[in-house]
Structures are given as C-alpha cells and as structure tokens.
BATOR-14874 format. One record per residue: x, y, z of N, C-alpha, C, O in turn. Coordinates in steps of 0.05 Angstrom, whole numbers, padded with zeros to 5 digits, always signed. Layout:
N
XYZXYZXYZXYZ
...
end
This chain:
349
+00560-00390-00372+00537-00406-00377+00513-00388-00382+00505-00372-00364
+00500-00389-00405+00477-00373-00411+00451-00387-00402+00446-00410-00409
+00436-00373-00386+00410-00383-00376+00391-00360-00372+00399-00337-00371
+00366-00366-00371+00346-00346-00364+00324-00359-00347+00319-00383-00349
+00312-00343-00330+00291-00353-00312+00268-00334-00312+00271-00310-00315
+00244-00345-00307+00220-00328-00305+00199-00342-00288+00199-00367-00285
+00181-00327-00277+00159-00338-00262+00138-00349-00281+00130-00335-00300
+00129-00373-00276+00109-00386-00294+00087-00399-00277+00090-00402-00253
+00066-00407-00291+00044-00422-00278+00046-00450-00290+00039-00454-00313
+00056-00469-00274+00061-00496-00284+00040-00514-00271+00040-00519-00247
+00021-00524-00288-00001-00541-00278-00015-00528-00255-00020-00540-00234
-00023-00503-00260-00038-00487-00240-00023-00481-00214-00035-00475-00194
+00004-00484-00215+00020-00478-00192+00042-00459-00199+00057-00464-00218
+00045-00437-00184+00067-00418-00190+00094-00431-00186+00100-00442-00165
+00111-00429-00206+00138-00441-00205+00157-00421-00219+00149-00402-00231
+00183-00427-00216+00203-00412-00230+00215-00430-00251+00226-00451-00245
+00213-00422-00276+00224-00438-00298+00252-00428-00305+00257-00404-00306
+00270-00447-00308+00298-00440-00315+00306-00454-00341+00304-00478-00344
+00314-00437-00360+00321-00447-00387+00351-00445-00391+00363-00424-00384
+00364-00466-00402+00392-00465-00408+00399-00488-00427+00384-00508-00428
+00421-00486-00441+00430-00507-00458+00440-00530-00440+00450-00526-00418
+00437-00555-00451+00444-00578-00435+00473-00576-00425+00492-00573-00441
+00476-00578-00398+00502-00575-00386+00502-00592-00360+00486-00586-00342
+00519-00612-00358+00519-00630-00335+00524-00616-00309+00511-00622-00289
+00542-00596-00309+00549-00582-00284+00525-00565-00275+00519-00564-00251
+00512-00552-00294+00489-00535-00286+00466-00552-00277+00451-00544-00258
+00462-00575-00289+00440-00593-00280+00446-00602-00252+00428-00604-00235
+00471-00608-00246+00479-00616-00219+00473-00594-00199+00463-00600-00177
+00478-00570-00207+00473-00547-00189+00444-00543-00184+00435-00538-00161
+00428-00544-00205+00399-00538-00202+00385-00560-00186+00365-00555-00174
+00396-00584-00187+00385-00606-00171+00389-00602-00142+00375-00615-00125
+00407-00584-00134+00411-00579-00106+00389-00562-00094+00386-00561-00069
+00372-00550-00111+00349-00535-00101+00327-00554-00094+00321-00573-00108
+00314-00549-00072+00293-00567-00062+00269-00567-00082+00260-00546-00091
+00260-00591-00088+00237-00595-00106+00241-00584-00134+00222-00574-00147
+00266-00585-00144+00272-00577-00172+00265-00601-00190+00273-00623-00185
+00249-00595-00211+00239-00617-00229+00244-00609-00258+00246-00586-00265
+00246-00630-00275+00248-00626-00304+00222-00630-00317+00208-00650-00311
+00213-00612-00335+00189-00615-00350+00196-00622-00379+00206-00606-00393
+00190-00648-00386+00197-00656-00413+00179-00644-00434+00187-00640-00457
+00154-00637-00426+00135-00624-00445+00142-00595-00450+00140-00585-00473
+00151-00581-00429+00157-00552-00431+00187-00547-00437+00195-00525-00445
+00203-00568-00433+00232-00566-00438+00245-00546-00420+00262-00530-00430
+00238-00546-00394+00253-00529-00375+00253-00542-00348+00237-00559-00342
+00273-00534-00332+00273-00541-00304+00256-00521-00289+00255-00498-00296
+00242-00531-00268+00225-00512-00253+00227-00519-00223+00231-00542-00215
+00225-00499-00207+00227-00502-00178+00207-00483-00164+00196-00466-00177
+00203-00486-00138+00183-00470-00124+00187-00440-00127+00209-00430-00126
+00165-00426-00130+00166-00397-00132+00167-00384-00104+00146-00376-00093
+00191-00383-00093+00195-00372-00067+00213-00347-00069+00226-00343-00089
+00212-00331-00048+00228-00306-00048+00258-00313-00050+00273-00299-00064
+00267-00334-00036+00295-00342-00037+00303-00351-00065+00325-00343-00075
+00286-00366-00079+00292-00375-00106+00292-00352-00126+00307-00351-00144
+00273-00333-00121+00272-00310-00139+00298-00293-00137+00309-00284-00157
+00308-00290-00112+00333-00276-00109+00356-00291-00122+00374-00278-00133
+00356-00317-00120+00377-00333-00131+00378-00330-00162+00400-00330-00173
+00355-00328-00174+00354-00326-00203+00347-00298-00214+00340-00294-00237
+00350-00279-00196+00348-00250-00203+00321-00244-00216+00320-00230-00236
+00299-00254-00204+00272-00248-00213+00260-00228-00194+00259-00234-00170
+00250-00205-00203+00238-00185-00185+00216-00197-00169+00200-00213-00179
+00214-00190-00143+00193-00201-00126+00165-00193-00135+00146-00207-00130
+00163-00171-00149+00137-00160-00158+00127-00174-00184+00104-00171-00191
+00145-00189-00198+00138-00201-00223+00118-00224-00219+00124-00242-00203
+00096-00224-00234+00077-00246-00232+00083-00266-00253+00099-00262-00271
+00070-00290-00251+00076-00311-00270+00068-00302-00299+00048-00288-00302
+00084-00310-00318+00079-00302-00345+00060-00321-00359+00068-00341-00370
+00035-00314-00357+00014-00330-00369-00006-00310-00382-00020-00296-00367
-00007-00310-00408-00023-00289-00421-00053-00294-00418-00063-00316-00424
-00068-00274-00408-00097-00278-00405-00110-00282-00432-00102-00270-00452
-00131-00299-00433-00146-00303-00457-00162-00278-00464-00165-00260-00447
-00172-00276-00488-00188-00253-00496-00213-00251-00479-00222-00229-00472
-00224-00274-00471-00248-00274-00454-00241-00261-00427-00257-00246-00416
-00218-00269-00416-00209-00258-00390-00205-00228-00392-00213-00213-00374
-00193-00219-00414-00188-00190-00417-00214-00175-00418-00217-00154-00406
-00234-00187-00431-00261-00174-00433-00274-00174-00405-00287-00155-00398
-00270-00196-00390-00281-00197-00363-00270-00175-00345-00285-00161-00331
-00244-00172-00346-00230-00152-00329-00238-00124-00338-00242-00106-00321
-00240-00119-00364-00249-00093-00375-00277-00086-00365-00282-00063-00357
-00295-00106-00367-00322-00101-00358-00323-00094-00328-00338-00077-00319
-00307-00108-00312-00305-00103-00283-00295-00075-00278-00305-00061-00261
-00274-00067-00293-00262-00041-00290-00283-00019-00297-00285+00001-00284
-00298-00024-00318-00318-00004-00326-00340-00001-00305-00350+00021-00300
-00347-00024-00292-00367-00023-00271-00357-00006-00247-00371+00012-00237
-00331-00012-00239-00320+00003-00216-00318+00033-00222-00322+00050-00205
-00311+00039-00247-00308+00067-00256-00335+00081-00255-00337+00104-00245
-00356+00067-00265-00383+00079-00265-00394+00084-00237-00410+00102-00232
-00385+00067-00218-00393+00070-00190-00375+00089-00175-00378+00093-00151
-00356+00101-00190-00338+00122-00179-00321+00112-00156-00316+00126-00136
-00311+00087-00158-00291+00077-00140-00265+00093-00144-00261+00104-00166
-00249+00096-00124-00224+00111-00127-00205+00096-00146-00207+00072-00150
-00187+00111-00158-00168+00099-00178-00151+00077-00165-00144+00057-00177
-00144+00081-00139-00128+00061-00125-00143+00036-00121-00132+00014-00124
-00169+00038-00113-00185+00014-00109-00190+00000-00135-00189-00025-00136
-00195+00015-00157-00199+00002-00183-00174-00014-00191-00176-00036-00200
-00151-00002-00188-00126-00015-00196-00121-00040-00179-00114-00061-00189
-00126-00038-00152-00122-00060-00134-00141-00083-00140-00133-00106-00142
-00167-00077-00144-00187-00098-00149-00182-00111-00176-00185-00136-00179
-00176-00095-00197-00171-00107-00223-00147-00124-00224-00147-00145-00237
-00125-00116-00210-00101-00132-00209-00107-00159-00194-00097-00180-00202
-00122-00157-00173-00129-00181-00157-00146-00200-00174-00142-00224-00174
-00166-00189-00189-00183-00206-00206-00167-00218-00228-00171-00241-00236
-00148-00202-00240-00132-00213-00262-00115-00236-00252-00113-00256-00267
-00104-00234-00229-00088-00255-00217-00105-00281-00214-00096-00303-00221
-00129-00278-00204-00146-00301-00199-00156-00313-00225-00154-00337-00229
-00165-00297-00244-00176-00308-00269-00154-00320-00286-00159-00340-00301
-00130-00308-00285-00108-00319-00301-00100-00347-00290-00092-00364-00305
-00102-00350-00264-00096-00376-00251-00114-00398-00263-00105-00421-00266
-00139-00391-00270-00157-00410-00282-00163-00402-00311-00186-00402-00320
-00142-00396-00325-00144-00385-00352-00159-00404-00372-00172-00395-00390
-00156-00430-00367-00168-00450-00386-00195-00459-00377-00207-00476-00390
-00205-00448-00355-00231-00456-00344-00252-00435-00350-00247-00411-00346
-00275-00444-00359-00297-00425-00366-00306-00411-00340-00307-00423-00319
-00314-00385-00343-00323-00370-00320-00346-00383-00305-00346-00385-00281
-00365-00393-00321-00389-00405-00308-00383-00432-00294-00400-00443-00281
-00358-00442-00297-00351-00467-00284-00335-00462-00258-00329-00480-00243
-00328-00436-00254-00312-00430-00230-00330-00431-00205-00352-00420-00205
-00321-00445-00184-00337-00449-00160-00321-00440-00135-00298-00431-00137
-00334-00444-00112-00321-00438-00087-00295-00454-00083-00276-00444-00073
-00296-00479-00093-00273-00497-00090-00249-00485-00105-00226-00489-00096
-00254-00471-00127-00232-00459-00142-00220-00436-00127-00195-00432-00127
-00236-00421-00112-00226-00399-00096-00208-00411-00074-00187-00399-00068
-00217-00433-00062-00201-00446-00041-00175-00456-00053-00154-00454-00040
-00176-00468-00076-00152-00478-00090-00132-00456-00095-00108-00459-00090
-00142-00433-00105-00125-00410-00111-00112-00400-00085-00089-00393-00084
-00128-00399-00064-00119-00390-00038-00096-00407-00028-00075-00397-00018
-00099-00434-00030-00079-00452-00020-00055-00454-00038-00032-00455-00028
-00059-00456-00064-00037-00461-00083-00023-00436-00093-00002-00438-00105
-00034-00413-00087-00020-00389-00096-00015-00369-00073+00008-00362-00068
-00036-00361-00059-00033-00340-00038-00016-00351-00015+00004-00340-00007
-00025-00374-00004-00011-00385+00020+00016-00396+00012+00036-00393+00027
+00018-00410-00011+00043-00422-00019+00065-00401-00023+00088-00405-00018
+00056-00377-00033+00075-00355-00038+00077-00336-00015+00090-00315-00017
+00064-00343+00007+00065-00327+00032+00058-00298+00028+00071-00280+00038
+00037-00294+00012+00027-00267+00007+00012-00258+00032+00002-00274+00048
+00009-00232+00035-00003-00220+00059-00032-00226+00062-00046-00232+00043
-00042-00225+00087-00070-00230+00093-00087-00207+00081-00110-00212+00073
-00076-00183+00080-00091-00161+00068-00095-00165+00038-00117-00159+00028
-00075-00176+00025-00078-00182-00004-00098-00205-00007-00114-00204-00026
-00098-00224+00010-00118-00246+00009-00146-00235+00012-00164-00244-00003
-00150-00216+00030-00177-00205+00033-00185-00188+00008-00208-00188+00000
-00165-00174-00004-00171-00159-00028-00180-00178-00051-00198-00171-00066
-00167-00201-00053-00174-00221-00073-00203-00229-00069-00219-00230-00088
-00210-00236-00044-00237-00246-00038-00257-00224-00044-00278-00230-00056
-00252-00199-00037-00270-00177-00042-00274-00173-00072-00297-00169-00081
-00252-00174-00087-00254-00170-00116-00270-00192-00129-00286-00187-00146
-00264-00217-00121-00279-00240-00133-00309-00238-00127-00325-00242-00145
-00315-00231-00102-00343-00229-00094-00358-00208-00110-00380-00213-00120
-00345-00185-00113-00358-00162-00127-00360-00168-00157-00380-00162-00169
-00340-00181-00168-00340-00187-00197-00363-00206-00204-00378-00201-00222
-00365-00228-00189-00385-00248-00196-00413-00238-00190-00433-00246-00203
-00416-00220-00170-00442-00210-00163-00452-00189-00183-00476-00189-00190
-00434-00172-00193-00442-00149-00209-00439-00153-00239-00455-00144-00255
-00417-00167-00247-00412-00170-00275-00422-00196-00286-00434-00197-00308
-00418-00218-00272-00426-00244-00281-00454-00252-00272-00465-00272-00282
-00464-00238-00252-00491-00245-00241-00491-00273-00229-00511-00287-00229
-00469-00281-00218-00466-00307-00206-00456-00304-00177-00440-00287-00171
-00466-00320-00159-00459-00317-00131-00438-00337-00123-00441-00361-00125
-00416-00326-00114-00395-00343-00101-00400-00340-00071-00401-00318-00061
-00403-00362-00057-00410-00361-00029-00385-00355-00012-00372-00373-00002
-00380-00329-00011-00355-00320+00002-00354-00329+00032-00333-00334+00043
-00378-00331+00044-00379-00338+00072-00366-00365+00077-00356-00371+00099
-00366-00382+00057-00354-00409+00059-00324-00409+00055-00310-00428+00060
-00314-00386+00045-00285-00383+00040-00272-00373+00065-00280-00353+00077
-00251-00386+00074-00237-00378+00098-00222-00352+00094-00204-00350+00077
-00230-00331+00108-00215-00306+00107-00194-00307+00130-00199-00319+00151
-00171-00294+00125-00151-00293+00146-00160-00274+00169-00175-00255+00164
-00151-00280+00193-00156-00262+00215-00142-00235+00209-00119-00235+00201
-00156-00213+00215-00144-00187+00210-00121-00183+00230-00124-00187+00254
-00098-00175+00219-00075-00171+00235-00079-00146+00253-00087-00125+00243
-00073-00148+00278-00077-00126+00296-00049-00114+00302-00037-00120+00323
-00040-00097+00284-00015-00084+00287-00018-00056+00299-00036-00041+00291
+00000-00048+00317-00001-00022+00328+00012-00002+00308+00031-00009+00294
+00002+00022+00306+00014+00042+00289+00042+00050+00299+00047+00051+00323
+00060+00056+00280+00087+00064+00288+00087+00094+00293+00076+00110+00278
+00100+00102+00315+00099+00130+00324+00127+00140+00329+00144+00126+00341
+00133+00164+00320+00158+00177+00326+00154+00197+00349+00132+00207+00353
+00175+00202+00364+00174+00221+00386+00173+00249+00375+00180+00254+00352
+00165+00268+00391+00165+00296+00383+00193+00306+00375+00197+00322+00357
+00213+00295+00390+00241+00303+00384+00249+00293+00357+00263+00307+00342
+00241+00268+00350+00248+00257+00324+00233+00272+00302+00245+00277+00280
+00208+00279+00307+00193+00294+00287+00206+00321+00281+00209+00329+00258
+00216+00334+00302+00229+00360+00299+00254+00357+00283+00260+00374+00266
+00270+00336+00287+00294+00331+00271+00288+00328+00242+00302+00338+00224
+00266+00312+00236+00258+00307+00209+00249+00332+00195+00257+00338+00172
+00233+00348+00208+00222+00372+00196+00243+00394+00192+00240+00412+00175
+00264+00393+00208+00285+00413+00205+00309+00403+00188+00329+00417+00185
+00306+00379+00177+00329+00367+00163+00334+00381+00136+00357+00382+00128
+00313+00391+00123+00316+00403+00097+00318+00433+00098+00304+00446+00113
+00336+00445+00083+00338+00474+00080+00319+00483+00057+00310+00506+00058
+00314+00465+00038+00295+00472+00016+00268+00477+00028+00256+00460+00041
+00257+00501+00022+00232+00509+00035+00208+00492+00026+00189+00488+00041
+00208+00483+00001+00186+00467-00009+00186+00440+00006+00165+00431+00015
+00209+00428+00008+00211+00402+00022+00203+00405+00051+00189+00388+00062
+00213+00426+00064+00206+00431+00092+00176+00435+00095+00164+00425+00114
+00164+00450+00077+00135+00456+00078+00118+00431+00075+00099+00427+00090
+00126+00414+00056+00110+00389+00052+00110+00371+00076+00089+00362+00085
+00134+00366+00087+00135+00348+00110+00122+00361+00135+00109+00347+00150
+00125+00387+00138+00113+00401+00161+00082+00400+00159+00069+00396+00179
+00072+00403+00135+00043+00403+00131+00031+00375+00136+00010+00371+00147
+00046+00354+00127+00037+00327+00131+00034+00321+00161+00013+00310+00169
+00053+00329+00177+00052+00324+00205+00032+00343+00219+00015+00333+00235
+00033+00368+00214+00017+00388+00229-00013+00385+00224-00029+00394+00240
-00021+00372+00202-00049+00368+00196-00057+00338+00195-00081+00332+00190
-00038+00320+00199-00044+00292+00199-00054+00282+00172-00072+00265+00171
-00043+00292+00150-00052+00286+00123-00041+00260+00113-00018+00252+00119
-00056+00247+00096-00046+00225+00080-00030+00238+00057-00034+00261+00050
-00011+00223+00045+00006+00235+00025-00010+00243+00000-00004+00263-00012
-00030+00227-00007-00047+00234-00030-00063+00259-00024-00068+00275-00043
-00071+00263+00001-00086+00287+00008-00068+00312+00006-00077+00333-00003
-00043+00309+00013-00024+00331+00011-00020+00339-00019-00021+00362-00026
-00015+00319-00035-00009+00324-00063-00033+00334-00079-00029+00347-00099
-00057+00328-00069-00081+00338-00083-00091+00365-00073-00111+00375-00083
-00076+00377-00055-00084+00404-00045-00080+00425-00067-00059+00425-00080
-00100+00442-00070-00097+00465-00088-00094+00491-00072-00100+00491-00048
-00085+00511-00085-00081+00537-00071-00107+00546-00058-00108+00558-00037
-00130+00541-00072-00156+00550-00063-00166+00535-00038-00185+00542-00026
-00152+00512-00031-00160+00497-00008-00149+00508+00018-00157+00500+00040
-00131+00528+00016-00119+00540+00039-00135+00566+00046-00136+00584+00030
-00147+00567+00070-00162+00590+00079-00147+00603+00102-00150+00595+00125
-00130+00622+00096-00113+00634+00116-00129+00652+00135-00120+00658+00157
-00152+00662+00126-00168+00680+00144-00182+00663+00166-00185+00673+00188
-00191+00639+00159-00204+00622+00178-00185+00602+00190-00193+00587+00208
-00161+00602+00181-00140+00583+00191-00149+00554+00189-00147+00538+00208
-00158+00547+00165-00166+00519+00160-00157+00510+00132-00152+00527+00114
-00155+00484+00128-00150+00472+00102-00173+00454+00096-00182+00438+00113
-00183+00456+00071-00204+00437+00063-00192+00414+00048-00180+00418+00027
-00195+00390+00058-00185+00366+00045-00208+00355+00029-00228+00346+00041
-00206+00355+00003-00229+00348-00014-00227+00320-00025-00206+00310-00033
-00251+00307-00024-00254+00280-00035-00231+00261-00028-00218+00249-00045
-00226+00259-00002-00205+00241+00008-00216+00213+00009-00235+00206-00005
-00203+00196+00025-00211+00168+00026-00241+00166+00033-00250+00179+00052
-00256+00149+00018-00284+00147+00023-00300+00169+00009-00324+00173+00014
-00286+00185-00008-00297+00207-00022-00311+00227-00004-00333+00237-00009
-00297+00233+00018-00308+00252+00038-00290+00278+00039-00266+00276+00037
-00304+00301+00041-00290+00326+00047-00287+00329+00077-00305+00320+00092
-00266+00342+00086-00264+00349+00114-00247+00374+00117-00232+00381+00098
-00248+00387+00139-00231+00410+00144-00212+00404+00168-00220+00389+00186
-00188+00414+00166-00168+00410+00187-00157+00438+00195-00155+00455+00178
-00150+00441+00220-00140+00467+00229-00112+00473+00218-00095+00455+00215
-00107+00498+00212-00081+00507+00201-00069+00525+00222-00078+00547+00227
-00047+00515+00235-00035+00531+00256-00020+00555+00245-00012+00556+00222
-00017+00575+00262-00003+00600+00254+00026+00594+00246+00037+00607+00228
+00038+00574+00259+00066+00568+00254+00069+00556+00226+00088+00564+00211
+00052+00538+00218+00054+00526+00191+00045+00546+00170+00055+00545+00148
+00027+00564+00177+00018+00585+00159+00041+00603+00151+00044+00611+00128
+00058+00609+00170+00081+00626+00165+00101+00612+00146+00112+00624+00128
+00104+00586+00151+00122+00570+00133+00111+00570+00105+00126+00573+00085
+00085+00566+00102+00072+00565+00076+00074+00592+00062+00077+00593+00037
+00073+00614+00076+00075+00641+00064+00103+00645+00052+00106+00656+00031
+00123+00636+00067+00151+00639+00058+00154+00622+00033+00166+00630+00013
+00143+00597+00034+00144+00579+00011+00131+00591-00013+00141+00590-00036
+00107+00603-00009+00092+00614-00032+00107+00637-00046+00109+00639-00070
+00119+00654-00029+00134+00677-00041+00158+00668-00056+00166+00680-00076
+00171+00646-00047+00195+00636-00060+00189+00619-00085+00203+00621-00105
+00169+00602-00083+00164+00582-00105+00141+00590-00124+00140+00581-00146
+00123+00608-00114+00100+00618-00130+00085+00596-00146+00084+00597-00170
+00073+00577-00131+00057+00556-00145+00033+00569-00158+00023+00590-00149
+00023+00557-00179+00001+00569-00195-00026+00556-00189-00046+00569-00186
-00026+00529-00189-00052+00514-00186-00051+00496-00162-00066+00499-00142
-00033+00475-00163-00030+00458-00140-00014+00472-00119+00004+00488-00125
-00019+00466-00093-00003+00478-00072+00026+00470-00075+00044+00487-00071
+00031+00445-00082+00059+00435-00087+00060+00425-00115+00048+00404-00122
+00076+00439-00131+00078+00432-00160+00105+00420-00166+00124+00423-00151
+00106+00405-00188+00131+00393-00197+00150+00413-00210+00149+00437-00203
+00167+00404-00228+00186+00422-00240+00172+00442-00259+00183+00464-00264
+00149+00434-00269+00134+00452-00286+00109+00463-00272+00096+00448-00257
+00102+00487-00278+00078+00499-00266+00053+00484-00274+00051+00473-00297
+00035+00482-00256+00009+00467-00259+00013+00437-00261-00006+00422-00267
+00038+00428-00256+00043+00399-00256+00044+00390-00227+00058+00401-00210
+00028+00369-00221+00026+00360-00193+00052+00347-00184+00064+00332-00199
+00059+00352-00159+00084+00340-00148+00080+00310-00146+00058+00301-00139
+00100+00294-00153+00096+00265-00154+00100+00252-00127+00114+00262-00109
+00087+00230-00124+00088+00214-00099+00116+00203-00095+00126+00202-00073
+00129+00195-00117+00156+00184-00115+00176+00206-00105+00193+00200-00088
+00173+00231-00114+00190+00252-00105+00186+00258-00076+00205+00264-00061
+00161+00257-00067+00154+00262-00039+00167+00240-00021+00178+00246+00000
+00165+00215-00031+00178+00193-00016+00208+00198-00013+00220+00194+00008
+00220+00208-00035+00249+00213-00035+00256+00235-00016+00276+00234-00002
+00240+00256-00015+00244+00278+00004+00244+00269+00033+00261+00277+00049
+00225+00251+00039+00223+00240+00066+00247+00223+00073+00258+00225+00095
+00255+00205+00054+00278+00188+00059+00304+00204+00064+00320+00197+00081
+00307+00225+00049+00330+00243+00053+00330+00256+00080+00350+00258+00093
+00306+00264+00089+00303+00276+00115+00310+00257+00138+00323+00264+00157
+00301+00232+00135+00306+00211+00155+00336+00206+00157+00347+00204+00179
+00349+00206+00134+00378+00201+00133+00393+00224+00146+00412+00220+00162
+00385+00249+00139+00398+00273+00150+00394+00275+00180+00411+00285+00195
+00371+00265+00190+00364+00266+00218+00377+00244+00234+00374+00242+00259
+00391+00226+00220+00404+00202+00233+00384+00185+00248+00390+00175+00269
+00361+00182+00237+00340+00164+00248+00342+00137+00234+00339+00135+00210
+00347+00116+00250+00351+00089+00239+00326+00073+00238+00326+00051+00226
+00304+00083+00249+00279+00068+00247+00269+00066+00218+00274+00085+00203
+00255+00045+00211+00245+00042+00183+00220+00059+00178+00199+00049+00170
+00223+00085+00183+00200+00103+00182+00190+00107+00153+00205+00107+00134
+00164+00111+00151+00151+00118+00125+00136+00144+00129+00132+00154+00151
+00126+00155+00107+00111+00180+00108+00087+00177+00126+00079+00196+00140
+00074+00154+00126+00050+00150+00142+00055+00152+00172+00037+00156+00188
+00080+00148+00180+00087+00150+00208+00082+00179+00218+00076+00182+00242
+00084+00199+00200+00079+00226+00209+00049+00229+00217+00043+00243+00236
+00031+00217+00202+00003+00218+00208-00003+00203+00235-00018+00213+00251
+00009+00180+00238+00006+00165+00263+00017+00181+00287+00004+00182+00308
+00039+00194+00283+00051+00210+00304+00034+00234+00312+00031+00240+00335
+00022+00247+00291+00004+00270+00296-00019+00261+00313-00026+00275+00333
-00032+00239+00307-00055+00230+00322-00048+00223+00350-00062+00229+00369
-00025+00209+00354-00017+00201+00380-00009+00225+00398-00015+00226+00421
+00005+00244+00385+00013+00268+00401-00012+00284+00408-00012+00296+00430
-00032+00285+00391-00057+00299+00398-00070+00286+00422-00079+00299+00441
-00071+00259+00422-00083+00244+00444-00068+00249+00470-00080+00253+00491
-00041+00249+00468-00025+00254+00492-00027+00282+00502-00022+00288+00526
-00036+00301+00485-00040+00329+00493-00068+00333+00505-00075+00355+00514
-00084+00311+00505-00111+00313+00518-00134+00317+00498-00156+00322+00507
-00129+00316+00472-00150+00320+00452-00169+00296+00453-00161+00273+00454
-00195+00302+00453-00216+00281+00453-00214+00263+00429-00209+00273+00407
-00218+00237+00432-00217+00218+00410-00236+00225+00388-00230+00220+00364
-00260+00236+00395-00280+00242+00374-00270+00264+00356-00275+00263+00332
-00255+00283+00366-00244+00304+00349-00221+00293+00332-00219+00300+00308
-00205+00275+00344-00183+00263+00328-00194+00247+00305-00184+00248+00283
-00217+00233+00310-00230+00218+00289-00238+00236+00266-00235+00229+00242
-00249+00259+00272-00258+00278+00251-00234+00290+00236-00235+00293+00212
-00213+00296+00251-00189+00308+00239-00176+00289+00219-00165+00297+00199
-00176+00263+00226-00163+00243+00210-00181+00233+00187-00172+00221+00168
-00207+00238+00190-00226+00229+00169-00232+00200+00171-00238+00187+00151
-00231+00189+00196-00237+00161+00200-00268+00156+00200-00283+00172+00212
-00276+00136+00186-00305+00129+00185-00314+00118+00211-00336+00124+00221
-00298+00101+00223-00305+00088+00248-00287+00097+00271-00263+00102+00268
-00299+00100+00295-00284+00108+00318-00264+00086+00327-00244+00092+00340
-00271+00061+00319-00253+00039+00326-00225+00042+00313-00205+00034+00324
-00225+00054+00289-00199+00059+00276-00182+00078+00291-00158+00075+00293
-00195+00099+00303-00181+00119+00318-00172+00109+00345-00151+00117+00356
-00188+00091+00357-00182+00081+00384-00156+00066+00386-00145+00063+00407
-00145+00057+00363-00119+00043+00363-00097+00060+00374-00077+00050+00385
-00100+00087+00372-00078+00104+00382-00077+00105+00413-00057+00113+00424
-00098+00096+00426-00097+00094+00455-00077+00073+00464-00067+00073+00486
-00071+00054+00446-00053+00032+00453-00023+00040+00449-00006+00026+00459
-00018+00062+00436+00010+00070+00432+00016+00096+00446+00039+00105+00447
-00004+00109+00458+00001+00133+00473+00015+00125+00499+00006+00107+00513
+00037+00139+00506+00053+00132+00529+00047+00149+00553+00059+00145+00575
+00030+00169+00550+00025+00188+00572+00015+00173+00597+00025+00178+00619
-00005+00156+00594-00016+00142+00617+00003+00120+00626+00005+00115+00650
+00015+00107+00607+00033+00085+00614+00057+00094+00631+00065+00080+00650
+00067+00118+00625+00090+00129+00640+00083+00136+00669+00101+00138+00685
+00057+00138+00675+00048+00144+00702+00048+00119+00719+00046+00121+00744
+00048+00096+00706+00047+00071+00721+00074+00065+00734+00095+00065+00720
+00074+00059+00759+00099+00053+00773+00103+00023+00774+00085+00009+00782
+00126+00014+00765+00133-00014+00765+00138-00024+00793+00152-00010+00808
+00127-00047+00801+00133-00058+00827+00163-00064+00831+00172-00067+00854
+00177-00066+00809+00206-00071+00810+00220-00048+00825+00240-00052+00838
+00209-00023+00823+00221+00000+00836+00219-00001+00866+00234+00012+00880
+00201-00018+00877+00198-00020+00906+00215-00042+00918+00215-00045+00943
+00228-00057+00901+00245-00079+00912+00270-00069+00925+00286-00085+00935
end
C-alpha cells in the first residue's frame, strides 16, 4: 500500500496528514487512531500531531508543519535577524529566536502582523506548544522572541506580563564521580581525543569554549587559559594544571595544530561539535558507563568536585563564567560531602 504522511497545520492546529489511494482496509486501520478525521477540502486523513503518531508514520520528531511562510513573514523574520545581528547577539541566540519567531508567525500566516494580539499568543501556546508537549524552556524562548520582535521591529507592544509563562523547572545538575571521570578520560588512546575530554573537565569548559580555543589562548608560563567571548560575550581566565599542560604538550608535538588548539582533518579547520560529541560517546561506551551522560556533565562534575574540595563558591562562579551566584549555588544541592557526614537515625535502631 503506497502512502505518505507529513506534519501540517490544519485550521491553525498541528496535525499529521496521511495521503493514500482509496482503500477500504487502510481506511479501517486509520480510523483506529484516536481523533482521526477526513478532510474533504484537503483530500487527506489527518490525526493529532503526537510523538506516538509521528513514530507510527515515520515522521522525524524535529520536522515542523509544512506551511510555507508568506513573503511578508519572510521579510519580518529577516528584519528581526538583522536587528539581532546588529546588536551582536550570539549566533546560537539568533538561530533560536528566529526559529521561534518563524514558528509563531507561520502559525498565523494568514493574519496581518498589526492584527496579532495577546490572545493570539495564548492561542498559539495552547494549540501548539502545550498540545505538542513542547518544553517549558522552548515556551519561554517563544515568549522572549515575540516580545523582542514586536518591541524592536514592529514597534508594537505585546503585553507579555499577561501571557502565562511556565514555572522554571528546578532540575539538579547531573554529576559523575571522580572514578567515573577517570575511566572516561582514560578511555581513549588517541592523544587528541584524550586531550579534549581532559581539558573540558579540568577547566570546566563548555564545548563551544573548547572548540573556540586558539593556540595563543594557552599561556604555559602563567599556567592559565584565556576563554574569549564566551556566553554573555565575556572573557575569563581559568587555571591550567601542570598535569593537563603535560598532556597538551604531548598532543601538540604529535598533532602540530596551526591555528585552533583542536583542528579537524585539515589544518586551520575548526574541530566540529558533532565529532566531539562522538568522541565523548565512544569514551562512555569504552568506560562501560550506562548513565545517559552528556559532554556538559563534565562541567557539572568539575564544579561539584571543586566544591567538595572546599573551593569557595565565589571562585567557582568566576571559573565557570556564571553571571549570577544563584546559578552556581545549585551545585551545593548535589555535593555529597556534607550529606555523607549526616548519620541516619536508622543506624541507631
């Protein structure tokens, strides 16, 4: 049976459209899906855009509804992107905000910009974000993008205060033990791979900070690394231990990088984020660690281990490049040093 399916926006509601030649058996099967409906105008069956239905019809979870933005919308998004670029927002923020705005404006593709109101934001929130169970962080990004777009590009105020924002999720950072960290860092024989993972942990770097390091950022005489224009467009320095310096010297003599500290297959080519992710996944597998660890766990582990070694929170804040001390204080909730000193009353029974 030949059929095809895609994500669509049907009457301002995300749905999955299924196209196939008329077939009684297939119609019977598709009717078994909850809320499956036939559209006589569009000539397709459609059902709720859920993760389960996407898996059933082999639609990637990342695929958005296929609704082509109008020329006006394209111009709106371009103007917004130009504004963010001129204000020197980071490339990640520009991409995130523009994608969020595109999703919102496409949802109201047939409605004039000057007619969009707070009620439309609420409608989008209920009929797209909540219905598709998208994350609260994505919901906040949408609200931030909409607010900034209407304030700076359209000169119109959307009263964001009247829009319900989700409560910020209070999740604890994931931390690996020192023994697990040692297994991961020793998993690779390849000196480049070993150096990258070791530097991530030993300096508490974000992956983008590691990949953006240049040879000139390493000061072996002062035993420091300068992390330039990191998150928030701030420079900071982090200490370079003698142990990691020795590893880096061996790496340099063997690989002879020219410009970036860690280069790709070709000289002066920056090492890719995807390759770094692959290096970490391989190390996790070799170390027989079954936890769903990510690269960022190395940074969380570095901060927690510093705290457990008695390092003052103010110094940890500076080393991590946190703007607020409240961000750093979360590591006090995962440090086990003080917790392990507490004696359970169960032991006295």
